[in-house]
N, CA, C and O of each residue as an XYZ file, in Angstrom:
460
protein
N     -57.645    -16.650   -108.393
C     -59.063    -16.530   -108.590
C     -59.775    -17.832   -108.244
O     -60.904    -17.828   -107.755
N     -59.101    -18.933   -108.505
C     -59.705    -20.228   -108.115
C     -59.828    -20.310   -106.614
O     -60.840    -20.773   -106.088
N     -58.791    -19.856   -105.919
C     -58.837    -19.863   -104.450
C     -59.940    -18.912   -103.951
O     -60.636    -19.230   -102.986
N     -60.099    -17.782   -104.583
C     -61.153    -16.847   -104.193
C     -62.525    -17.505   -104.370
O     -63.403    -17.390   -103.515
N     -62.684    -18.196   -105.499
C     -63.957    -18.876   -105.733
C     -64.268    -19.927   -104.700
O     -65.387    -19.997   -104.192
N     -63.270    -20.758   -104.381
C     -63.480    -21.803   -103.339
C     -63.632    -21.193   -101.963
O     -64.401    -21.689   -101.140
N     -62.888    -20.099   -101.703
C     -63.011    -19.456   -100.402
C     -64.379    -18.846   -100.183
O     -64.943    -18.964    -99.095
N     -64.930    -18.184   -101.218
C     -66.277    -17.640   -101.062
C     -67.292    -18.745   -100.887
O     -68.237    -18.599   -100.112
N     -67.114    -19.857   -101.598
C     -68.043    -20.974   -101.468
C     -68.000    -21.568   -100.049
O     -69.036    -21.889    -99.466
N     -66.766    -21.707    -99.504
C     -66.666    -22.312    -98.194
C     -67.157    -21.375    -97.080
O     -67.702    -21.836    -96.076
N     -66.964    -20.082    -97.256
C     -67.395    -19.136    -96.246
C     -68.915    -18.857    -96.289
O     -69.565    -18.750    -95.249
N     -69.445    -18.747    -97.475
C     -70.830    -18.315    -97.601
C     -71.782    -19.363    -98.131
O     -72.971    -19.101    -98.313
N     -71.258    -20.551    -98.376
C     -72.120    -21.652    -98.823
C     -72.239    -21.701   -100.354
O     -71.588    -20.962   -101.093
N     -73.100    -22.603   -100.768
C     -73.238    -22.842   -102.214
C     -73.986    -21.740   -102.949
O     -73.918    -21.659   -104.176
N     -74.710    -20.877   -102.203
C     -75.438    -19.795   -102.888
C     -74.499    -18.786   -103.503
O     -74.893    -18.034   -104.393
N     -73.269    -18.758   -103.045
C     -72.260    -17.849   -103.590
C     -71.391    -18.541   -104.620
O     -70.542    -17.913   -105.252
N     -71.610    -19.851   -104.789
C     -70.776    -20.604   -105.740
C     -70.859    -19.992   -107.127
O     -69.838    -19.844   -107.798
N     -72.044    -19.640   -107.561
C     -72.186    -19.057   -108.891
C     -71.498    -17.695   -108.988
O     -70.947    -17.346   -110.033
N     -71.531    -16.928   -107.899
C     -70.843    -15.637   -107.884
C     -69.348    -15.839   -108.027
O     -68.696    -15.116   -108.781
N     -68.797    -16.806   -107.320
C     -67.363    -17.110   -107.432
C     -66.989    -17.556   -108.831
O     -65.957    -17.154   -109.369
N     -67.838    -18.394   -109.418
C     -67.581    -18.852   -110.772
C     -67.650    -17.705   -111.781
O     -66.865    -17.638   -112.727
N     -68.600    -16.814   -111.556
C     -68.743    -15.657   -112.479
C     -67.540    -14.757   -112.352
O     -67.019    -14.271   -113.356
N     -67.080    -14.523   -111.112
C     -65.876    -13.692   -110.923
C     -64.678    -14.326   -111.583
O     -63.880    -13.624   -112.204
N     -64.525    -15.631   -111.470
C     -63.393    -16.331   -112.065
C     -63.438    -16.254   -113.571
O     -62.407    -16.010   -114.198
N     -64.575    -16.450   -114.168
C     -64.706    -16.395   -115.609
C     -64.465    -14.955   -116.131
O     -63.778    -14.753   -117.132
N     -65.044    -13.975   -115.431
C     -64.866    -12.596   -115.839
C     -63.385    -12.185   -115.773
O     -62.876    -11.505   -116.664
N     -62.717    -12.607   -114.709
C     -61.306    -12.323   -114.536
C     -60.471    -12.920   -115.659
O     -59.604    -12.262   -116.235
N     -60.754    -14.177   -115.954
C     -60.008    -14.879   -117.023
C     -60.235    -14.227   -118.389
O     -59.292    -14.062   -119.163
N     -61.464    -13.863   -118.681
C     -61.774    -13.253   -119.982
C     -61.160    -11.839   -120.076
O     -60.630    -11.469   -121.124
N     -61.225    -11.076   -119.025
C     -60.632     -9.719   -119.046
C     -59.113     -9.825   -119.200
O     -58.532     -9.095   -120.003
N     -58.458    -10.715   -118.450
C     -57.009    -10.862   -118.610
C     -56.663    -11.376   -119.977
O     -55.666    -10.941   -120.554
N     -57.436    -12.279   -120.522
C     -57.208    -12.775   -121.868
C     -57.342    -11.678   -122.873
O     -56.503    -11.572   -123.767
N     -58.361    -10.849   -122.773
C     -58.580     -9.734   -123.683
C     -57.450     -8.742   -123.592
O     -56.881     -8.352   -124.612
N     -57.108     -8.319   -122.368
C     -56.036     -7.360   -122.188
C     -54.700     -7.869   -122.670
O     -53.947     -7.151   -123.327
N     -54.406     -9.132   -122.334
C     -53.120     -9.680   -122.739
C     -52.955     -9.819   -124.219
O     -51.884     -9.536   -124.757
N     -54.003    -10.253   -124.895
C     -53.878    -10.478   -126.330
C     -54.090     -9.225   -127.157
O     -53.255     -8.873   -127.991
N     -55.202     -8.557   -126.926
C     -55.611     -7.473   -127.824
C     -55.015     -6.106   -127.431
O     -54.970     -5.190   -128.253
N     -54.568     -5.976   -126.199
C     -54.011     -4.683   -125.792
C     -52.496     -4.714   -125.630
O     -51.871     -3.655   -125.570
N     -51.901     -5.870   -125.560
C     -50.453     -5.969   -125.396
C     -49.775     -6.816   -126.498
O     -48.893     -6.331   -127.206
N     -50.196     -8.069   -126.629
C     -49.479     -8.991   -127.521
C     -49.610     -8.646   -128.990
O     -48.604     -8.547   -129.693
N     -50.856     -8.459   -129.476
C     -51.028     -8.143   -130.880
C     -50.377     -6.826   -131.266
O     -49.679     -6.775   -132.279
N     -50.576     -5.747   -130.493
C     -49.865     -4.516   -130.868
C     -48.338     -4.700   -130.803
O     -47.632     -4.198   -131.678
N     -47.826     -5.388   -129.819
C     -46.375     -5.538   -129.694
C     -45.827     -6.318   -130.875
O     -44.848     -5.887   -131.485
N     -46.431     -7.464   -131.221
C     -45.920     -8.304   -132.284
C     -46.163     -7.702   -133.682
O     -45.587     -8.146   -134.676
N     -47.014     -6.701   -133.725
C     -47.201     -6.002   -135.037
C     -46.365     -4.765   -135.133
O     -46.479     -4.027   -136.112
N     -45.506     -4.498   -134.132
C     -44.563     -3.409   -134.225
C     -44.934     -2.146   -133.467
O     -44.233     -1.139   -133.563
N     -46.019     -2.186   -132.719
C     -46.431     -0.995   -131.955
C     -46.062     -1.244   -130.498
O     -46.762     -1.976   -129.797
N     -44.977     -0.646   -130.042
C     -44.580     -0.790   -128.641
C     -45.210      0.333   -127.875
O     -44.873      1.497   -128.090
N     -46.127      0.008   -126.977
C     -46.847      0.989   -126.179
C     -46.582      0.644   -124.701
O     -47.159     -0.311   -124.180
N     -45.730      1.402   -124.037
C     -45.416      1.043   -122.631
C     -46.591      1.144   -121.697
O     -46.767      0.271   -120.847
N     -47.415      2.187   -121.820
C     -48.581      2.336   -120.954
C     -49.799      2.404   -121.859
O     -50.133      3.450   -122.414
N     -50.450      1.263   -121.989
C     -51.576      1.146   -122.894
C     -52.769      1.882   -122.323
O     -53.085      1.757   -121.140
N     -53.436      2.659   -123.185
C     -54.630      3.411   -122.794
C     -55.734      3.032   -123.771
O     -55.454      2.533   -124.861
N     -56.969      3.261   -123.396
C     -58.095      2.909   -124.233
C     -58.039      3.563   -125.604
O     -58.453      2.964   -126.597
N     -57.535      4.774   -125.665
C     -57.423      5.473   -126.960
C     -56.459      4.735   -127.891
O     -56.638      4.741   -129.109
N     -55.420      4.089   -127.301
C     -54.517      3.292   -128.146
C     -55.244      2.130   -128.775
O     -54.995      1.774   -129.927
N     -56.146      1.538   -128.010
C     -56.940      0.405   -128.532
C     -57.719      0.826   -129.776
O     -57.693      0.139   -130.798
N     -58.414      1.968   -129.677
C     -59.201      2.425   -130.771
C     -58.357      2.904   -131.946
O     -58.803      2.840   -133.092
N     -57.161      3.378   -131.680
C     -56.250      3.775   -132.753
C     -55.747      2.554   -133.501
O     -55.766      2.525   -134.731
N     -55.304      1.560   -132.775
C     -54.735      0.369   -133.404
C     -55.774     -0.417   -134.175
O     -55.507     -0.876   -135.286
N     -56.950     -0.576   -133.604
C     -58.004     -1.386   -134.244
C     -58.930     -0.563   -135.105
O     -60.004     -1.049   -135.462
N     -58.575      0.651   -135.456
C     -59.376      1.435   -136.378
C     -59.223      0.811   -137.783
O     -58.224      0.141   -138.046
N     -60.175      1.016   -138.662
C     -60.098      0.415   -140.006
C     -58.799      0.816   -140.757
O     -58.253      0.034   -141.535
N     -58.332      2.037   -140.504
C     -57.130      2.494   -141.197
C     -55.873      1.747   -140.722
O     -55.013      1.397   -141.530
N     -55.777      1.515   -139.458
C     -54.583      0.879   -138.903
C     -54.654     -0.646   -138.793
O     -53.618     -1.308   -138.726
N     -55.840     -1.198   -138.773
C     -55.939     -2.641   -138.577
C     -55.345     -3.401   -139.728
O     -54.764     -4.467   -139.521
N     -55.466     -2.902   -140.917
C     -54.844     -3.540   -142.080
C     -53.319     -3.574   -141.910
O     -52.668     -4.561   -142.255
N     -52.760     -2.479   -141.371
C     -51.304     -2.435   -141.124
C     -50.923     -3.484   -140.063
O     -49.900     -4.158   -140.184
N     -51.754     -3.607   -139.035
C     -51.506     -4.594   -138.003
C     -51.466     -5.994   -138.611
O     -50.564     -6.782   -138.327
N     -52.445     -6.285   -139.439
C     -52.496     -7.616   -140.078
C     -51.299     -7.864   -140.989
O     -50.738     -8.959   -141.025
N     -50.922     -6.813   -141.726
C     -49.739     -6.971   -142.621
C     -48.465     -7.171   -141.814
O     -47.622     -7.987   -142.188
N     -48.311     -6.439   -140.711
C     -47.104     -6.623   -139.859
C     -47.069     -7.971   -139.201
O     -45.992     -8.540   -139.023
N     -48.231     -8.511   -138.826
C     -48.241     -9.841   -138.224
C     -47.929    -10.946   -139.206
O     -47.519    -12.036   -138.807
N     -48.118    -10.679   -140.483
C     -47.858    -11.732   -141.493
C     -46.451    -11.620   -142.090
O     -46.093    -12.425   -142.950
N     -45.661    -10.662   -141.664
C     -44.295    -10.531   -142.185
C     -43.431    -11.693   -141.652
O     -43.589    -12.123   -140.509
N     -42.527    -12.184   -142.493
C     -41.611    -13.266   -142.167
C     -42.307    -14.544   -141.774
O     -41.819    -15.290   -140.925
N     -43.443    -14.801   -142.386
C     -44.177    -16.060   -142.184
C     -44.191    -16.810   -143.494
O     -43.816    -16.238   -144.518
N     -44.601    -18.050   -143.510
C     -44.712    -18.778   -144.779
C     -45.670    -18.044   -145.727
O     -46.489    -17.226   -145.307
N     -45.539    -18.363   -147.002
C     -46.302    -17.630   -148.038
C     -47.814    -17.724   -147.855
O     -48.551    -16.806   -148.217
N     -48.276    -18.861   -147.279
C     -49.744    -19.015   -147.132
C     -50.317    -18.203   -145.990
O     -51.538    -18.088   -145.879
N     -49.465    -17.626   -145.122
C     -49.935    -16.797   -144.013
C     -49.982    -15.341   -144.530
O     -49.001    -14.600   -144.463
N     -51.137    -14.979   -145.034
C     -51.345    -13.632   -145.601
C     -52.054    -12.792   -144.527
O     -52.525    -13.342   -143.532
N     -52.135    -11.484   -144.714
C     -52.927    -10.665   -143.753
C     -54.367    -11.126   -143.611
O     -54.944    -11.024   -142.528
N     -54.950    -11.627   -144.677
C     -56.331    -12.136   -144.579
C     -56.401    -13.356   -143.685
O     -57.341    -13.486   -142.901
N     -55.440    -14.245   -143.778
C     -55.412    -15.451   -142.931
C     -55.243    -15.042   -141.476
O     -55.908    -15.600   -140.604
N     -54.397    -14.111   -141.204
C     -54.204    -13.632   -139.826
C     -55.502    -13.032   -139.294
O     -55.880    -13.307   -138.155
N     -56.188    -12.224   -140.087
C     -57.469    -11.657   -139.692
C     -58.512    -12.722   -139.427
O     -59.270    -12.623   -138.462
N     -58.560    -13.741   -140.274
C     -59.522    -14.838   -140.038
C     -59.171    -15.582   -138.769
O     -60.078    -15.958   -138.026
N     -57.890    -15.816   -138.481
C     -57.496    -16.503   -137.253
C     -57.891    -15.657   -136.018
O     -58.343    -16.202   -135.010
N     -57.722    -14.378   -136.105
C     -58.131    -13.509   -134.987
C     -59.639    -13.567   -134.794
O     -60.114    -13.654   -133.661
N     -60.396    -13.521   -135.885
C     -61.852    -13.633   -135.784
C     -62.286    -14.970   -135.209
O     -63.209    -15.029   -134.396
N     -61.612    -16.063   -135.634
C     -61.905    -17.395   -135.110
C     -61.628    -17.451   -133.606
O     -62.391    -18.046   -132.845
N     -60.531    -16.826   -133.194
C     -60.215    -16.803   -131.771
C     -61.270    -16.084   -130.976
O     -61.693    -16.571   -129.928
N     -61.717    -14.910   -131.460
C     -62.759    -14.157   -130.771
C     -64.040    -14.959   -130.735
O     -64.718    -14.989   -129.708
N     -64.387    -15.608   -131.829
C     -65.601    -16.430   -131.870
C     -65.520    -17.587   -130.867
O     -66.490    -17.867   -130.162
N     -64.394    -18.242   -130.807
C     -64.251    -19.380   -129.886
C     -64.299    -18.959   -128.433
O     -64.870    -19.668   -127.604
N     -63.718    -17.830   -128.113
C     -63.850    -17.337   -126.717
C     -65.292    -16.976   -126.392
O     -65.781    -17.289   -125.306
N     -65.971    -16.323   -127.317
C     -67.394    -15.980   -127.097
C     -68.236    -17.255   -126.969
O     -69.145    -17.319   -126.141
N     -67.932    -18.267   -127.789
C     -68.659    -19.510   -127.738
C     -68.409    -20.230   -126.393
O     -69.334    -20.794   -125.807
N     -67.179    -20.206   -125.925
C     -66.889    -20.840   -124.637
C     -67.635    -20.142   -123.515
O     -68.161    -20.797   -122.614
N     -67.686    -18.804   -123.564
C     -68.465    -18.074   -122.559
C     -69.952    -18.427   -122.625
O     -70.595    -18.626   -121.594
N     -70.485    -18.501   -123.821
C     -71.888    -18.838   -123.987
C     -72.162    -20.233   -123.436
O     -73.149    -20.439   -122.730
N     -71.298    -21.185   -123.754
C     -71.491    -22.551   -123.236
C     -71.389    -22.587   -121.718
O     -72.159    -23.284   -121.058
N     -70.434    -21.833   -121.158
C     -70.274    -21.826   -119.712
C     -71.560    -21.304   -119.026
O     -72.059    -21.925   -118.088
N     -72.080    -20.177   -119.495
C     -73.251    -19.607   -118.847
C     -74.504    -20.430   -119.132
O     -75.413    -20.477   -118.303
N     -74.562    -21.069   -120.274
C     -75.674    -21.931   -120.572
C     -75.673    -23.158   -119.651
O     -76.724    -23.562   -119.155
N     -74.491    -23.750   -119.424
C     -74.358    -24.897   -118.534
C     -74.692    -24.487   -117.118
O     -75.371    -25.220   -116.398
N     -74.219    -23.318   -116.714
C     -74.447    -22.829   -115.362
C     -75.934    -22.589   -115.139
O     -76.458    -22.950   -114.085
N     -76.628    -21.988   -116.106
C     -78.043    -21.736   -115.965
C     -78.827    -23.046   -115.929
O     -79.834    -23.138   -115.227
N     -78.383    -24.061   -116.673
C     -79.035    -25.360   -116.638
C     -78.883    -26.020   -115.303
O     -79.816    -26.645   -114.798
N     -77.676    -25.883   -114.707
C     -77.448    -26.484   -113.375
C     -78.307    -25.767   -112.317
O     -78.840    -26.412   -111.414
N     -78.437    -24.451   -112.426
C     -79.240    -23.691   -111.456
C     -80.704    -24.078   -111.565
O     -81.380    -24.216   -110.546
N     -81.208    -24.257   -112.783
C     -82.628    -24.580   -112.962
C     -82.933    -26.012   -112.494
O     -84.089    -26.305   -112.190
N     -81.950    -26.907   -112.426
C     -82.153    -28.252   -111.955
C     -82.346    -28.306   -110.437
O     -82.979    -29.222   -109.912
N     -81.798    -27.323   -109.751
C     -81.844    -27.323   -108.280
C     -83.193    -27.047   -107.796
O     -83.419    -27.008   -106.587
């Protein structure tokens, strides 16, 4: 994706630079989301799903099953790692990714307005 971003910039000039950056950021966030919330968390909480579908996402993260996911993730951990702590860590992770996106687009908009 980095090569795609630089390739678009070199072929079409700096006006496409923001498009390449947006594609790169979107790709990274989508892969991050899919890798963590659709594969890693379900797998490490005991749900092996070979072909993940959107309905699996809603089943796993439903209020009834999410507590089970948090309990399974806290098994065989130190005593201070409770399901609540795991839930808070997941929420912190989501918040930090959203904050990074917000800062990226804020910085990008500031750079565009300076031109």
